[in-house]
LOBA-208962 format. One record per residue: residue in one letter; x, y, z of N, C-alpha, C in turn. Coordinates in steps of 0.2 Angstrom, whole numbers, plus 5000, padded with zeros to 4 digits. Atoms other than C-alpha are relative to their C-alpha. Example, Ala and Ser with C-alpha at 12.3 -4.5 7.8 and 13.67 -1.06 7.14 Angstrom:
BEGIN
A500449945000506249785039500450065000/S499649944999506849955036499650055003/
END
This chain:
BEGIN
X500349904999500050024999500350065001/X499449945001500850164994499550045003/X500449914995500350335008500350034997/X499349935001501250474996499650074997/X500149915004500950584983499350035001/X500949954997498950604988500250035004/X500049984994499350635004500450085000/X499949944999500550775002499950074997/X500449935005499550914993499749995010/X500349994994498650905012500250025006/X499650054991500150835024500350085003/X499949914995500551045029499550035001/X500649954998498851095032499849965007/X500250004994499050975048500550045007/X499649994993499451055064499649985009/X500350014995498751065081499750035002/X500549985001496951065083499750025006/X500049974995496551195096499150044999/X500449975004494751235098499750025006/X500450004995493551325110499849985005/X500650034999492451265122499349994998/X500849985003491051315115499949974993/X500350035006491351235100500049944999/X500050045000491151065102500149975008/X500050044995490750935118500549985002/X499450024997492250905129499849915004/X500150094998491950685134500550035008/X499750024995493450695144500650045001/X499549945003494750825148500649985007/X499350034997496350805157500350084997/X499349964999497850955161500450004998/X499250015000499550935154500450055004/X499349975000501051015154499650064996/X500049945007500351145138499349995001/X500549995005498751135141499449974998/X500650054999496851065141500049964994/X500050045006496750925131499449955002/X500750064999494850835128500149934995/X499950055004494850675122499049975000/X500750045002493250525119500049975006/X500150064997492450405128499949944993/X499950045006492750255117499849955006/X500150044998491950085119500549955003/X499450055000493249955127499749924998/X500350085000492849755131499749995008/X500649994997491649695143499850055001/X500749975000490449825139500250055004/X499949924996491449955148500650064999/X499950004999491950095143500950035001/X499049994999494050205140500050074998/X499749955003494550375137500450034998/X499650005004495350415124500550054998/X499649925002496750575120500549944994/X499850035002497250545105500550064993/X499749935003498650645093500150065006/X499649964998499450725106500550035000/X499849955002500750845101500449965007/X499750004988502250785118501050044995/X499449965004503750895102499750034998/X500349975005503551025092499849954994/X500150045008503250965073501050014998/X499550005005505050935065500150024994/X500049995004504851055051500550074996/X499749985002505751125043500650014999/X499650024998507451165048500249985003/X500150044995506951085064499949914996/X500050065002506850915051500749925003/X499650084998508250815057500450035009/X499850014992508450885076499649975002/X500450034992508050855094499350004999/X501049944998506150895097500550035006/X500049924999505951055103499449995007/X500750064996504751025120499550074996/X500649995001502951095115499950065002/X500249934998502251275115499449995002/X500750024998500751295126499550014995/X500550015002499051285121499650055001/X500549954999497651415123499349965000/X500650095000495851325127500349945001/X500250084998495551165123500649954995/X499950035006496551045110499749965000/X500450065005495650915100500249975002/X499450075001496450745103499549935000/X500750025003494650675099500449924994/X499750055006495850555083500550015001/X499050045002497550505079500350074996/X499849965004498450635071500749984993/X500350035004499050595052501149975002/X499850054999500550465050500750034998/X499450005002502350475048500250024992/X500250015010502950485029500249975002/X499550075002503250325022499749974992/X500350025004503050225011500149905000/X500050084997502350045015499949954994/X500150035005502949875009500149935004/X500050064999502549765023499249995003/X500549995001500849825031499049964997/X500550025006499649805018499250015005/X500550005000497849805024499750025009/X500349994993498149775043500250085004/X499949964998498449945043499750074996/X500149965003497350115039499950075004/X499649874998497850315043499450014998/X500549975004496350395040500250085003/X499849925000497150575044500750004997/X499550025005498450535032500850025000/X499350015000500350565031500350115001/X499549914997501550755038500749985005/X499849974994502850785046500150025004/X500349974993501950855058499549955003/X500150044999501750685063500149965010/X499550034991502550685082499350025006/X500450004995501250645093499649935004/X499750084995500650515106499150015005/X500850014999498950425110500049965006/X499950014992498750415129499149945001/X500750034996497150275135499949975004/X499950014993496650255150499349985001/X500650044999495450165160499750055004/X500449964998493850275165500250005008/X500450014992493750215182500850075004/X499349984999495850295183500050075002/X499749924998495550485177500150045008/X500149954994495750595190499650074997/X500349944998494750715197499950064997/X500349945002494050875186499750055005/X500249944994493751025200499850064995/X500349965001493751145188500150004994/X500050035006493551165168500450084998/X499649925001494351365169500649975002/X499249995001496051355164500450045004/X499649974993496651455178499949995005/X500350014994495951365189500649915001/X499450065000497151185195499249945001/X500650085000496150995195500449985005/X499750064995496350875207500449954998/X499850005005497650795202499749894999/X500350074997497150615210500049995007/X499850034995497550645227500649985000/X499450044997498450515238500149944994/X500150065000498050415225500549944997/X499349985000499650325220499949994988/X499949995006499150305200499849944997/X500050045002498750165188500849974995/X499150035004500450045179499650044993/X500149955007500750135161500649954996/X499750065003501450015147500150074994/X499649955004502350135135500249944991/X499850045009502250035116500450024994/X499749965006503550075102499649944993/X500250045007502750015084500849974997/X499250035005503749895071499850054994/X500449975008503849915056500950024997/X499549965003505849915052500350044999/X499749904997506350085055499550064996/X499849965005505750145041499049995001/X500749965001503750125042499750005008/X500350014990502250115057499950045001/X499749984997501450205066499649995012/X500250004994500550195084499250014996/X500649984999498750215077499649965004/X500350084997497250095084499749964995/X500150055005497150025065500149935001/X499750044999498349915071500149955009/X499850024999498649925088499650035003/X500449984996497149965098499949995004/X500050034991497149975116499349965004/X500550014999495549905118500049915004/X499950064993495949735130500550025003/X499549994997497449795137499550075007/X500149964993496549955145499449995004/X500350054997495149855148500149985009/X499850024994496049785162500550025005/X499949934995496449945172500650005000/X499349955000498150005164499750054996/X500049995004498650135154500450004995/X499850025007499050115136500150064995/X499649965002500350245129500149964989/X499850045003500750205110500150084995/X499949925001501350355099500550004993/X499549995007502250405081501050045001/X499349955000504050455081500250014991/X499649995005505250475066500549954998/X499850085005505650335053500350054994/X499750035008506650305039500350054997/X499449945002507550445031500050075006/X500249934993506950575046500349965005/X499850014991507350445061500649985000/X499550065000508950335055500450054996/X499849985005509950455041500550035005/X499649924993511550495051500850014992/X499449985002513050615041500750005007/X499950004998513750565056500750095002/X499949935001513750765059499650005006/X500549994994512950875075499550014997/X500749955003511650945061499849945000/X500650085001511150755056500649955003/X499350084996512150635069499549935000/X500450045003510650505064499949975011/X500450084994509550385079499650075001/X500449975001508450535076499249985006/X500450054995507050395080499849995005/X500050034996507750345095499850065005/X500049924993508050525103499149985001/X500749974999506050555098499949965006/X500350074996505650375109500250055006/X499949984993506750455122499550075002/X500249984998505850615123499150005002/X500950014995504050535126500049975004/X499950024997504650445137500150035007/X499849964994505250595149499350055001/X500549974999503550685141499549935004/X500950044997502250535150500649985009/X499949954990503450565167499850065005/X500349934999503150755167499250004998/X500550015006501250695160499649945004/X500150035001500950555166499349995006/X500649994995499950585183499250045001/X500949995003498450715172499849964999/X500549995002497950575165499749965006/X500050044995498150445182500449965000/X499650055000499450355180500650025004/X499449994994500850325191500649994994/X499449965006502750375182500249975003/X499750074997503650245193500049965000/X500050065001502950105186499850024992/X499750005006503450105169500149964992/X499450025006503649995156499849974993/X499850035008504449965139499949984996/X500150065005503749865127500150014990/X499849965007503949855108499949934996/X500050075006503649725092500650014995/X499849995009504949705078500550045002/X499549974998506049845077499850065004/X500249964995505049935088500249965006/X499550044992505849805101500750004999/X499150015001507649815094500150085004/X499749924998507350025099499650005009/X500150014991506549965118500649955001/X499350074996508149825119500450045000/X499649985002509149955113500150095005/X500249954997508450115126500149955005/X499850064992508549965140500850015002/X499350005000510549975135500350075002/X499949935001510650155136500250045009/X500149964994511150265150499650075000/X500349945002510250395144499250005003/X501049995000508250315150499950005006/X499850024992508950285167499450045005/X500749974998507250325178499449994997/X501150014999505750315165499849954998/X500450075002505450115165500349985006/X499550054996505749995174499749905000/X500050065001505449835166499850004990/X499950015007505449775145499749944999/X500650055006504349695133500249984993/X499750005007505249635117499749944995/X500750035006504049535104500350014993/X499950005007504949485089500750034999/X499449964999506449585092500550015004/X499249964992508249665102500250024997/X499649935003509549765100500749944999/X499650015001510449615095500050024993/X500049975009511349665074499749934997/X500150055005510249535067499850034994/X500149955006509049645055500450054995/X499949925000510049805058500749985001/X499550014999511749845059500250065004/X500149964998512349975070500750024999/X499350015003514149985059499850104998/X499649925007514850175054499850004995/X499550005005515350115041499349984995/X500450014999513450035038499650084997/X500549945003512550215038500550064999/X499649945004514150325031499549964992/X500050055009513750175013499050054998/X500549995003511950205017499750044998/X500149965000511750395019500750034993/X499850005006513050405003499650004993/X500850035006511750314991499750045001/X500849964998510250404998500550044998/X499749945002511150554993500050004995/X499750005007511750514977499250004993/X500750005004509850474972499850055002/X500549935001509250634978500350064998/X499849975005510550714966500550045007/X499649944996511550794981500949975000/X499350025003513450754976500750015004/X499549974994514450874989500149975006/X499450034994515450815003499850075006/X500149974995515150985014499449985005/X500549994996514050945027499650035004/X500049905002513451145029499449984997/X500250025007512951105010499349995002/X500250075000512350935015499050035002/X500350014995511050975028499650064998/X500349935002510451155021499649974993/X500550045005509851045005499549945004/X500550034999509050925015499550005002/X500249964997508151045025499550024995/X500150025006507551095007499749984998/X500350055003506950984999499549965001/X500650044999505350934995499949955002/X500250064998504450825005499949904994/X500350055005503950724989500449964998/X499150035003505950724982500149945007/X499450034998506750654997499349915002/X500450054999505050515000500249954994/X499550055007505650434982500549985000/X499350025001507350434983500049935007/X499950024992506950385001499649864999/X500450085003505650224990500549974999/X499550035005507050184977500749985009/X499650054995508450144994499649955005/X499950044994507350065004499849934995/X500050085002506949954990500749964998/X499650045001508749914989500549975004/X499950044992508949885007499649935000/X500450064999507649755005499550015007/X500749994994506749745024500350065003/X500049964995507549865034500850074995/X499749965000508550015025500650065007/X499949984995508950155039500049995005/X500450054993509150115055500750025005/X499749964993510050165073500949985000/X499349985005511950205069500250005011/X499749944993513250205086500450034998/X499649904998513850385091500649995000/X499249964997515450455093499750055002/X500450004993515450525109500550094994/X499949915007516450705095499450004999/X500749954999514650735093499950055004/X500249974994514550795108499450015005/X500550025001512950735109499849975005/X500050064996512150625121499749964997/X500050065005512250465114499549935002/X500650064998510550335115500849945002/X499450085005511950205104500750005004/X499249984998513750225115500749954997/X499650064998514450035111499649984998/X499950045002514349895103499249985003/X500350004997512649835108500049895004/X499950064996513049655111500549975006/X499649984995514449705120499850055007/X500649944997513149825129499749955008/X500150034993512449665136500449965005/X499850064997513749555138500350045008/X500249954994514249695153499950005004/X500550014997512949695160499450074998/X500549984999511849825154499350014997/X500650034997510049845160499949955001/X500550074995510049705167499550015006/X500050004993509349775182499049994998/X500449995002507849775170499449935000/X500350065000506349605173499850034992/X500049995006506249575155499449924997/X500450075001504849435145500750034991/X499550025005506049405128499449994994/X500550065005504649315113500150004994/X500050005007504749265092499449925001/X500550065004503549175081500249944998/X499450065002503848985076500050004994/X500049995009503449035058500250094998/X500249935001503949215058499850054995/X499849995006504449245042499749974992/X500450005004503049195032499750114999/X499949934999502749385036500050034996/X499549975009503849445022499849974993/X500150035007503349325010500350044994/X499849975005502949424997500150064999/X499349915001504049585002500849934998/X499850075005505149444999500450004994/X500150005004504949404985500050044995/X500049935006504649574976500650055001/X499449945000506449614981500749924998/X499750045000507049464976500649965005/X499950024996507749384990500949964996/X499750055006508549254979500350004996/X499550005006509349304967500650065004/X499649974996510049424980500849975002/X499750054998510949284989500649984994/X499750025004511449224971500650055000/X499749945003512249384967500850025004/X499650004992512949404984499949965007/X500150044997512949254996500350065008/X499849954995513449395010499350025003/X501049994994511549425013499749965000/X500350054995511149305019500149945009/X500049984995511849325034499950045004/X499949944997511749445049500350084994/X499749965004512249605042500450025004/X499150004997513649665054500349975003/X499350014999514549525052500550014993/X499449985008515049565034500250095001/X499949935001515449745041500650015007/X499350034997516649685055500349935002/X499650065001517249525049500250004991/X499749985005518749515037499549944990/X500550025005517849455019499949964999/X499850065003518849315014499549955008/X500250014995518149255031499149975001/X500950015000516449315031499449974995/X500350045004516049245012499849905002/X500250044997516349075020499549995007/X500450014996515249085033499250004995/X500750015001513849135022500149934996/X500050065004514448985011499749945005/X500350024995514048905028499549975000/X500650005001512648945030499249984994/X500150065005512048905013499549944997/X499950074998512648725014499649995003/X500350054994511748705030499250014999/X500749995003510148755027499549984991/X500249995008509948735006500149934999/X499950035002509848564998500249984993/X499749985007510748624982499450074997/X500249915003509648744972499750055009/X500549954994509048914986499350004997/X500950015001506948904986499750035005/X500449954996506049024996499949955007/X500450054990505248875011500850005002/X499850014994507048855015500150075003/X499649964998507549025015499450035006/X500549984995506049075027500549975006/X499850034995506848955038500850065005/X499549944999508449055037499850055004/X500049934999507749235038499549985006/X500150014994506649165056500950005004/X499550024992508249085065500450055000/X499249965002509749195059499450085004/X499849934996508649375062499650015006/X500550004993507149325077500149945002/X499850054997507649155083500549985005/X499350024996509549125088499850095003/X500049944995509549315095499650005005/X500349964992508049295107500449935004/X499550064997508849125113500550055002/X499149974996510649225115499650085005/X500449944993509649395124500049955006/X500250004995509149295135500549955004/X499250025000510649185139500550045005/X499849914996511549335141500050045006/X500349974991510649385154500049955008/X500050094996510249215163500850005004/X499450034995512049205167500550075002/X500049964993512249365174499950045007/X499750044995512749375190499450075002/X500549924996511249505202499850014995/X500850005007510049495185499550015002/X500749994999508249555186499949894994/X500350075002507249365180499850034994/X500149975007507249365160499449944999/X500450055004505649255153500150004991/X499950015007505749185134499349994997/X500750065002504249105126500250024990/X500350015006503749065107499450005000/X500749984999502349105100499749964999/X499750075009501748945089499049995002/X500750005002499548985091499849984992/X500149985007498848945075499150015000/X500849965000497149065076499549974996/X500850015004495349015070500250064991/X500049935004495349185062500550035001/X499349945001497249265059500050074996/X499849935001497149455058500550004992/X499549965006498849445046499849964994/X500350075007498149285036499650074995/X500449955005496649405029500550064999/X499849905003497649595031500449984998/X499550005004499149525021499649944994/X500350055006497949375009500649964999/X499650055001499049245013500149965004/X499950064998499349075020500449995001/X499250034996500548955028499749985007/X499950024991500848855043500350025004/X499449974996501448915058499650075002/X500349914998501349085067500350054998/X499249945001502349225060500150055004/X499949944995502649395065499250034997/X500549975003501649495068499349975007/X500750054994500249355079500050025005/X500250004992500849385096499650064999/X500149925000500549585093499249985000/X500949975003498549555085499749925006/X500950024996498149455102500350055008/X499949964996498849595114499750074997/X500249965002498149715101499450014996/X500650025003496449735095500450024993/X499749965006496949755075499350034996/X500649965001495449875072500150004994/X500350015008495749875054499749954996/X500550065005495049715050499749975004/X500350064994494149635067499450055000/X501049994997492049695069500050055004/X500249954993491449795081500049985008/X500250024993491049645092500750005007/X499549994994491749625110500349924999/X499350065000493349495112499649955010/X500050024992493049495134499250005000/X499750094999492349395140500049974995/X499850045009493049255128499649954999/X500850095004491749125120500549954996/X499650065002492949075107500949995002/X499549984999494549015107500650034999/X499449975002495449135099499950075007/X500149994993494549245112500650015005/X499650064993495449125127500850024996/X499049975000497149195118500250075004/X499849934999497049355117499850025008/X500249994993496149355135500749985004/X499550024998497749235139500750045002/X499449975004499149345130500150085008/X499849934997498549505138500150015009/X499950034994498449435157500950004998/X499550004999500249395155500350064998/X500049934998500649575151499950025006/X500549954993499449645166500850015004/X499850004995500249545176500649995003/X499449944999501949585172500350045003/X499849894999501649765172499949995012/X499949984991501049725193500649935003/X499450044995502549575199500449984997/X499249985005503949605185500149914995/X499950065001503549405180499149994995/X500750025003502149335167499349985004/X500650024999501149265178500050005008/X499749974991501049315199499449985002/X500450044995499749185204500349924999/X500150055005499949025194501149975000/X499350015004501548915189500250024994/X500150015011501848885172500750034999/X499949995009502948995164500950045004/X499549954994504749025174500750024995/X499249975002506249125173500349954995/X499750065004507549045158500750005005/X499350034997508948975166500550004992/X499650005007510449015154500449914999/X499450065001511248815155499549964996/X500450065002509448755149499650034994/X500349975005508848905140498949965000/X500750025000506948855144499650044999/X500349915001505348975138499549964998/X500850035001503448955134500149984994/X500050005006502948885122499249995000/X500649954997501148975118499849964994/X500450035004500048845108499549995001/X500949994999498248845116500150015008/X500249964995497548975126500149965010/X499950004995497748925146500549955001/X499650064998498848775144500850025000/X499449984997500648815153500449944996/X499750045005501948725142500950025002/X499449985001503748785146500349915002/X499750045002504948655137500950054999/X499549975002506748665134499949994991/X500050005008507448695117499949924996/X499750065003507048555103500649974999/X499449995001508048465094500150034994/X499849945007508048575079500450065002/X499949954996508248715089500950015003/X499750005000509648655098500650004996/X499550035006510548585082500250124997/X499949955004510248775074500450065006/X499649964997510948875091500649974999/X499250044998512648775091500250034992/X499750025006512748785072500450105001/X499849935001512648995073500250025005/X499550004993513548975091500950014995/X499450015005515048925078500250064996/X500149965006514549055065500050065004/X500149924995514549195078500949995003/X498950014999516549135086500149994995/X499450015006517349115069499850104997/X499949955002516749275066500150085006/X499449964998517349365079500849995001/X499149995000519049295080500150024993/X499549965006519349365062499650085000/X500449914998518349545067500750044999/X499749955004518949695058499850085007/X500149924995519249865069499850054999/X500149965003518049945065499450085007/X500349974993517750035082500050094998/X499549964998517550215084500150045008/X499649944994517750335100499349985003/X500650044994516650255112500050035006/X499849954995517250345128499849955006/
END
């Protein structure tokens, strides 16, 4: 699905929608640091209602000279902010989600918005709607736990909209759910390694959002000291990277990673890659200068449509991902989000204080099958076998060794001719399954570390939103399917109720959401009943989620054991032949 030229004409029209109290009926209102916000009472599960505040700016919109700068504080607004509908999604060309998403407010660079969904009973009591008077915050009430969720999309596409991230399941169980947009693709992750375009703007937006939550949580009835950070796919990678960063201390208490981690599997933090990406993109755009100030000036003045066209070309060339997070140079003098290689940080114990759940699906890459066919992944591997490796190896290992490793992977998975079915196994194992096992192993071996829990989502739904939304048929459980059991896929589902559960699918959604709720309340996925146990480093036990309410804590099966052992060998050879690609990390 292409959201681009058709919306560019109206992109400049989006701005903060300020109205006077006499212009419309305000269902629910809260007062945050920048002014009054009016939301809607919406229908949740269990025939309840929740308060929904959508499209709240958490930073100044990054327009003009601010296009590649860190977000500036929001300026206070008079009267009321109309937060009854979501804002526009960030500029992108979707090649992943298809009918699973259905943005209703167009696309614009004015996309820096948060959506805050609150159990109605948790809202503070407003004493007065006079903006010159204060309101009863929540008195002595502690406030409810908060889930901040980072959307996926390969760092290239996606949004926090309720089309795919409907809050109904979770908010009906008594927590606040916050989703949001952040800068993506070239706007969020282009790096020139200069003070003006240092890279990682998408990550910086996420830090800005988390700080905004700390300052405004109590206005919504939330507890700022009880924030859980979660994400799916590239959003999980971002969440994990933030948990490894010194910048985010005190902003959240626990982490939930769904089909993604900071281990550079489908991306690389290599500054060499970042430089190559920038050079190629600028060439496509027709900017051939090496003067960083000239490049910056051209980029902030280039029309959005031209940048999106060039980004789309490079996005195709990149395959699944193109612009990605980068390891940052301390000489830039900026607050560094990614200050070293993520594997090094994990092995050093960064982030070990956060209780953590890590998950993957049994057949992840069926989700990407059409995209993989479109980019001719098999043809790319034939032309360059290094494509089959996780990209970090190609940028950190001697070239002849990397090529040898690529051929080992090809020989391991393919019996003769390259084919898509076998490649889908390579994709799952290399990008998702093996990294999940390694992340939990590193954590479990760490002294005095918080517990870590691992799951494989293997539930085959009677009605799969992913299969319907992407018009696919496959066996097993694909990427995003666990997400649709935690968030409501409103773009696909009808208006029916899911809770109290009636069907088998309803029961799985009830069970999966309860894991999240329990994790937020007691730092483990089941507060009362035993069954899902923390990972033991010598066993790598995980919860095999195959049927609702059936605990199945198992050890890696024979296939998984052999795969882990094989990639351990690949990684060890790569490390023994590593290049010195370090930058000043201090």
